Every structure is written in C-alpha cells, then in structure tokens.
N, C-alpha and C positions, 0 to 999 in steps of 0.2 A: 694848786698852781696849774696854770694854763701850759701844756706840754709843748706848744709850739705856735709860733706865729708866721706871718708871712715874712719872707726874706725882704730886708729892707734896701736892698741895693738901689741907689739913687744915684745917677750919672752926675760928675762934677759939672757945675754951672760956672766954674771960674778956674783960673789958674791960681797957683800960690806962688807969690814973690819970693825971690831969693832972700830978701832981708827979713820976711815975717812968714811965719807958718801959723796958719789959722786953724785951731782946734775946731773940729766939726762935731758937734754933738748930735747923734743920730736918734731920731725918734723912731718908737714902735720896733725896737730892736727884738730878735728872736729870743727865746729863753736859752740861755747859755749853760750847758751842763758840763763841757770839758774845754780845756784850754791847750793850745799847742803854740810853742814859742821857737823862733827863729833863735839862732845863737850869736853868730857874728855880727858885731855892730848893732845888736838889740840887747843881748844880755852881757855879752863880753866886749871890752873895748879892744878888738883886734884888727880892725880895718887900718888902723895907722901902721902896723907892722907890714901889711901887705904892701900899702902904698910905699914905704920906704925901701923895700926888698925889690920891688917891680922897677922903681927908678934906678936903683943900682945896677940892674939887670940890663937896662936900656941905655945907660950912660956910654958905653963903648960904642954905640950905634948913633950917637948923638940926637936921641929922641927922648920926648918927654911924656911922663905919664900923667894923665889929667884925669878929673872928675868925669867927664864926659865918657871916656873909655871905662872907667872904674864902675859907673853905673852899669854898662853893658855886661860886665862881668859878675856883679855880685849876684849871689845866690845860685850861679851855675855849678855844675860839678866841676873837679878841678881840671879834667880834660877838656870840657866844653868851654871854660873861662880861658884855659892856655890858648885853645883854637882861636878864640875871639882876640885874644891879646896879640897873636902872631899875624893874624890876617890884618886886623884894623891899623897896625902899625907898619904893615908893608914888610914884614921880615920872612916872609916866605923864601926859602933856599938859604937864609942866613941863620935862623934859629928855628928849630923845630918845636912843636908844642911840648915833646917830651924831655928836651933838653931845657926848655924854660921851667918846667916843673921840677926837674932835678935841681937846677941852680936854686930855685926859690926854696924848697924844701930843706936845702942845706943851710942857706941864711936864716930861715924862719926856726930851725930847731932849737936855737938858743934863746929867742925871743919869746915864743909862744907860752912857755910856763910862767912868764910875768905877766900874763893877761889879767887885766882888773875888771871888776864888775862895772857896768853901766849904771848911772845914777837911777835909783828906783827899782832896780831888779830885784835886789834881795827882799826888800820890803814887800814887793808884789808876790813872789814866789811863796814867802813864808805865810803871807796873808792867805792866800789861796789854798795852801797846804793845811793851814790851821781850820779852814772852813771845809774840808774833805771835798775840795774841787779837784778832779782828776787832771794832772798835768803831764806834757810830754814835750820833748825837744826834738825838732825836725830840722837838722843842719846838713848842709851841703858838705861840711868838713868830713873828710874822711876819719875812721876809727883812730888812727895814729895821732892826727893832729887834735881830734877832740879830746883825747887823752892828755896831750900837752897842754892844751888851752885850759882845761879844767883842773890842772895840778894843783892850784892853791884852792879850789872851790869844791871839792869832791862832796863833802857834806851837803852843801846846798843843792848840787845837782843831784844828788841822791834821793832828794824829796820828789823828784819826777816818777811817775809811774814806769816811763820807759823811755828810751833815746833812739831815735832813728838817725843814722849817719848817711853820707853821701854814697859810700860803698856798701850799703846794705843791698843784698841780691833783690829785695822786692822793689828797689828804685830803679826802674829801667830807664828813665829820663830824668834829668834835673829840671830845676825850676826854669821856665814858667810851667812845666808840665805839673799837673796835680799829684803825680805819683806818691812823692814823700809823704804829703799831708794825708792822702787817702791810707798809706800804710800805718802812719802814726795813729790815726783815728780807730782804725780795724784793730789794733792791739791793746786797747784799754780792757780793762777786766769787764767793765759794764760798757758795751759799745754804744756810741751815741745813738739816739733813736732815728735821727738824720744828719746829714753833714750841716744844717742849718743851726744844729745846737752846738757846733764847735766855733769857738773863737780863736782866731790865729792872731799872732803878734810878729811883725815883719819891718825890716828897715830897708829892703831893697825892691825896687820896681819888679824884677823878675818873681821875688817872693810873693808880693802882693797879688800880681797876676796869676800866679799858681795857685793861691788861697782862693782866688774868685773862680778859677776854672774848677775848683773841687766844690764849688758851690758853698763855700764857708764864709762866714763873716770876717773881716780882717781890720785890725787897728795897725795902721803904719805909723813908725817912730822914725823919719828919715833923718840922715845925717845933714846938718845945717849946709854943708858944703854941695850937698846934692842939688841940681837944677830940678827945682820942683814942678816945672812945666811938662816934665816928662813923667811925673808920678801917675800911676794907675788910680783909678778912682776908688781908693779904699773907703770902707765905711765910715771910718773915722781917722783923722790925721793929728798926732800930738807932737809937741816939741821935745817930750821925754816922757819915760814912764811914770815920772812923778807925778804927772799931770792926769793919769789914767784914775777915772772915776769908776769903780766896779759896779756902783748902783745903776749906772747908764746902761749896764747890760743884764740886770736883774741879778747880779752877784753881790754877796755880803759886802757892806762898804767898809771902809778903813774906820777905826775908833780913834785915830791919832792923825 
C-alpha cells in the first residue's frame, strides 16, 4: 500500500448552519495508521455537567453561561479555561480563576463518575482495536478528572495504547497548541511515519485548530448547540461518530 499521500486540507467554502451539519466526505485522504481521540464531548457525554455547574457558579452574580462562551473554553486546559471564563464574564476582582476551579471541582466530583459514552464511541473503538489500529486519548482533563469520568468505562479505555492528560508534563500549552497531539503521537510503540498519518477526532474548535497546527488530519463531531460558523476547517465534519466511515480514510470498514 502507498505509505503517504498529500495532506488533503481544503479550506471551507461555506458555513454550516445551526440546523444542519453537513458531513463532508474528503477525497484523496492520507493513509491513516494511528488514531487519537479527544474525550469530553467526543467519547464521553460530560459537557452537560460542566454547563450545569458553571451556571450554578454564575447564579450569585446574575450572569448566564452560554454556548458562545463554552466554545471558547472547550479543549483548553483547566486554568486557561478558568481564565477565559472570568475575563469574558467581567468577574475580575470578584472571582479568581483558582476559586472558580475549586468551586467547579467540588460540584463535579459527584457527577463525573456518571459519565456516559457518546453514540458510536464504543463501536468505533472496538472496531479499530480489533483491526490493530493503534489508538490514544489526548484530553485536556487532568488525571483526577480523567479517572472520575472513566469510572464506568475502564475496560474500554484500556484498549487505548496510552492516555495523555492535560496535566502531563510534556503538555506545556493547552489546545489550540499542538502540544498534546504531538505528545500523544510520539508515545506509540510504532511512531507514525509522519503527522499526516495520524487522524484526530475532536468536538471542540480549539481542539480542531490544535490538530491542524500539529499537521494532522481531523474529523470534527461538534455538539449541535455549537455555533458552526465558528468551526475551524476540519477535514471532515459529522453529526455523530455513528456516521464515521472508516473506509473514507483507508481504514477497515465496519461489517455491520
């Protein structure tokens, strides 16, 4: 098989409306040998917990947490996201990023172990593992929260070759920096020949931008509440992991 093809990054020619997400099938994709997944909102349905908790924190200040702000925070490290939260809502001097994180972590502690899988996540992970495609997770979640979120899914996440978390010492900057994806790619037993041989799955604009900054191909599966006019130009945009067709990327196709 051909080992490498030209990177197929094609700038978007149109915006995707709020009501309809158009799945864009990419032609002449590079040969994919390794896969890296984001976690929150992509594999695990955790974003709803963050929305509820962050609104509770804002209630005493008479402010609202909306998807425009959420999009700016998604994919960032905890501290970067907290700083964005405080600055965007004009809470400087009223709430420090550190106090915000402390309150949020206390509220999330009981919620995160109830995290459920997103549609299509288990099918795709087991399919790729069955065909010996090396996989990793690159999540901005710190190790403590990663452990809480995966409480009910240890066996499934154990199919990953490795996990990179947001407080990994090699991750100097959070998404949209490429640090976490480059670190994840470097830790496979057989390192990818080039970054173009790595396929990233993301749900957040910052994560998509980070994948493109790493010169990797990226499939975006955004939340339907996200304003898709701000989505970076991912190589492919899908409504759900259930819509992913491995054969589009030279990977073994589903048999069911």
